[in-house]
Backbone as CSV, one residue per row, in Angstrom:
resi,resn,N_x,N_y,N_z,CA_x,CA_y,CA_z,C_x,C_y,C_z
1,MET,24.190,87.658,-22.679,23.642,87.744,-21.351,23.671,86.342,-20.743
2,LYS,24.227,86.200,-19.584,24.369,84.915,-18.911,23.267,84.746,-17.862
3,VAL,22.945,83.476,-17.553,21.911,83.180,-16.566,22.246,83.857,-15.239
4,ALA,23.499,83.773,-14.807,23.896,84.350,-13.521,23.707,85.866,-13.494
5,GLU,23.845,86.537,-14.631,23.707,87.981,-14.687,22.258,88.421,-14.493
6,LEU,21.315,87.625,-14.933,19.908,88.009,-14.872,19.237,87.640,-13.560
7,GLY,19.659,86.585,-12.951,18.987,86.089,-11.764,17.864,85.163,-12.175
8,LEU,17.968,83.916,-11.766,17.011,82.898,-12.187,15.598,83.229,-11.723
9,ASP,15.449,83.819,-10.535,14.109,84.144,-10.035,13.361,85.079,-10.970
10,SER,14.041,86.095,-11.488,13.361,87.030,-12.388,12.974,86.353,-13.695
11,LEU,13.808,85.439,-14.177,13.475,84.705,-15.401,12.253,83.834,-15.192
12,ILE,12.184,83.179,-14.051,11.044,82.301,-13.773,9.758,83.129,-13.684
13,ARG,9.810,84.269,-12.990,8.618,85.122,-12.890,8.161,85.588,-14.259
14,GLU,9.105,86.001,-15.089,8.744,86.481,-16.425,8.146,85.348,-17.246
15,HIS,8.711,84.149,-17.138,8.205,82.996,-17.881,6.788,82.647,-17.435
16,GLU,6.524,82.708,-16.133,5.201,82.358,-15.625,4.137,83.342,-16.091
17,MET,4.529,84.580,-16.354,3.574,85.591,-16.786,3.183,85.426,-18.253
18,ASN,4.014,84.799,-19.050,3.743,84.688,-20.479,4.232,83.333,-20.959
19,ASN,3.321,82.441,-21.315,3.694,81.091,-21.731,3.978,80.982,-23.219
20,ASP,4.047,82.101,-23.933,4.299,82.051,-25.363,5.777,82.050,-25.691
21,TYR,6.617,82.015,-24.693,8.059,81.929,-24.924,8.731,81.250,-23.739
22,PHE,9.963,80.836,-23.974,10.784,80.262,-22.915,12.222,80.643,-23.213
23,PHE,13.121,80.315,-22.307,14.520,80.650,-22.507,15.332,79.408,-22.829
24,ALA,16.306,79.603,-23.696,17.266,78.559,-24.031,18.649,79.181,-23.943
25,GLN,19.636,78.337,-23.717,21.003,78.816,-23.549,21.860,78.260,-24.678
26,ASP,22.699,79.135,-25.251,23.596,78.667,-26.311,24.897,78.154,-25.693
27,GLN,25.808,77.674,-26.535,27.041,77.067,-26.047,27.948,78.059,-25.331
28,ALA,27.791,79.350,-25.597,28.591,80.378,-24.925,27.990,80.775,-23.575
29,GLY,26.815,80.242,-23.248,26.164,80.556,-21.988,25.188,81.712,-22.064
30,SER,24.982,82.255,-23.254,24.042,83.370,-23.428,22.611,82.854,-23.491
31,LEU,21.710,83.606,-22.870,20.297,83.243,-22.923,19.664,83.779,-24.189
32,GLN,18.804,82.982,-24.762,18.047,83.358,-25.948,16.577,83.155,-25.627
33,ARG,15.746,84.136,-25.948,14.309,83.963,-25.783,13.781,83.240,-27.009
34,VAL,13.063,82.154,-26.775,12.484,81.353,-27.854,10.975,81.547,-27.819
35,HIS,10.434,82.042,-28.919,8.990,82.268,-29.026,8.327,81.040,-29.636
36,VAL,7.183,80.681,-29.068,6.377,79.591,-29.610,5.358,80.229,-30.536
37,VAL,5.431,79.859,-31.804,4.533,80.407,-32.820,3.597,79.285,-33.231
38,ARG,2.343,79.428,-32.864,1.369,78.366,-33.171,0.578,78.738,-34.426
39,HIS,0.462,77.771,-35.290,-0.337,77.948,-36.506,-1.523,77.007,-36.386
40,SER,-2.594,77.504,-35.795,-3.755,76.639,-35.591,-5.028,77.344,-36.016
41,SER,-6.039,76.544,-36.261,-7.347,77.091,-36.597,-8.269,76.886,-35.409
42,GLU,-9.428,77.512,-35.458,-10.365,77.386,-34.348,-10.931,75.978,-34.228
43,HIS,-10.810,75.163,-35.282,-11.352,73.802,-35.269,-10.310,72.769,-34.858
44,GLU,-9.120,73.202,-34.574,-8.028,72.294,-34.252,-7.935,72.085,-32.743
45,SER,-7.690,70.833,-32.331,-7.540,70.558,-30.905,-6.201,71.080,-30.405
46,GLU,-6.058,71.208,-29.071,-4.802,71.694,-28.496,-3.650,70.767,-28.831
47,GLY,-3.901,69.459,-28.833,-2.852,68.491,-29.155,-2.343,68.663,-30.573
48,ASP,-3.249,68.896,-31.501,-2.846,69.122,-32.895,-2.079,70.424,-33.037
49,ALA,-2.511,71.456,-32.318,-1.821,72.748,-32.379,-0.405,72.627,-31.827
50,ALA,-0.230,71.869,-30.749,1.105,71.689,-30.167,2.034,70.977,-31.144
51,LYS,1.493,70.022,-31.898,2.309,69.308,-32.890,2.778,70.246,-33.997
52,ARG,1.978,71.274,-34.296,2.295,72.201,-35.386,3.077,73.432,-34.910
53,ALA,3.419,73.483,-33.635,4.108,74.661,-33.108,5.439,74.860,-33.824
54,ALA,5.747,76.102,-34.065,7.033,76.476,-34.645,7.730,77.357,-33.618
55,TYR,9.023,77.505,-33.768,9.824,78.239,-32.787,10.701,79.250,-33.497
56,ALA,10.894,80.413,-32.853,11.735,81.461,-33.429,12.405,82.248,-32.304
57,LEU,13.587,82.768,-32.582,14.285,83.634,-31.640,13.692,85.041,-31.694
58,ASP,14.084,85.893,-30.749,13.610,87.281,-30.725,13.855,87.996,-32.050
59,ASP,14.976,87.696,-32.704,15.311,88.372,-33.961,14.604,87.760,-35.170
60,GLY,13.732,86.772,-34.923,12.935,86.181,-35.989,13.538,84.951,-36.647
61,ARG,14.775,84.612,-36.292,15.387,83.429,-36.907,14.650,82.172,-36.456
62,PRO,14.290,81.309,-37.407,13.540,80.100,-37.066,14.429,79.025,-36.435
63,LEU,13.794,78.216,-35.592,14.451,77.098,-34.933,13.776,75.799,-35.315
64,ARG,14.553,74.746,-35.271,14.020,73.394,-35.481,14.201,72.645,-34.171
65,ARG,13.143,72.005,-33.714,13.226,71.241,-32.466,13.920,69.911,-32.749
66,ILE,14.993,69.645,-32.014,15.750,68.397,-32.165,15.195,67.326,-31.231
67,ASP,15.021,67.681,-29.961,14.421,66.804,-28.960,13.727,67.677,-27.926
68,SER,13.372,67.126,-26.791,12.591,67.898,-25.821,13.353,69.078,-25.221
69,ASP,14.681,69.064,-25.273,15.481,70.129,-24.676,16.355,70.900,-25.656
70,THR,16.470,70.447,-26.886,17.449,71.002,-27.819,16.784,71.528,-29.084
71,PHE,17.236,72.717,-29.501,16.739,73.359,-30.714,17.933,73.773,-31.561
72,GLN,17.742,73.769,-32.873,18.802,74.178,-33.799,18.376,75.455,-34.513
73,ILE,19.285,76.447,-34.508,19.040,77.678,-35.253,19.279,77.348,-36.720
74,LEU,18.266,77.499,-37.552,18.339,76.997,-38.922,19.408,77.670,-39.776
75,ASP,19.603,78.973,-39.645,20.546,79.633,-40.541,22.017,79.391,-40.180
76,THR,22.299,79.070,-38.911,23.692,78.859,-38.506,24.011,77.422,-38.141
77,GLY,22.981,76.652,-37.803,23.204,75.282,-37.360,23.554,75.190,-35.880
78,ALA,23.689,76.329,-35.206,24.027,76.345,-33.779,22.882,75.745,-32.956
79,LEU,23.248,75.145,-31.828,22.267,74.530,-30.945,22.042,75.385,-29.712
80,VAL,20.811,75.399,-29.242,20.467,76.020,-27.956,19.711,74.987,-27.145
81,THR,19.863,75.076,-25.824,19.261,74.095,-24.924,18.289,74.781,-23.977
82,LEU,17.145,74.182,-23.798,16.099,74.707,-22.927,16.637,74.922,-21.521
83,VAL,16.296,76.065,-20.925,16.632,76.352,-19.538,15.403,75.990,-18.721
84,ARG,15.537,75.013,-17.866,14.403,74.566,-17.044,14.318,75.390,-15.771
85,ASP,13.092,75.552,-15.284,12.842,76.298,-14.038,13.508,75.609,-12.869
């Protein structure tokens, strides 16, 4: 699925409704939904929880954050890049 096929406005609206995921684009131009999986306790501050955040695709494959815009799919090594609003 390509960004142009979905319409950026609908993606932005969907993202604003749920902050537990965002979209990233792979090298072929396909959009991937990236879920933010937080492992925090009730005694942990928000800053600490953000540091411990983990990321996964819709199909459950884990991601490793490379930098602020780039993530690596662990099982394939492929990179996806954050789609900004």
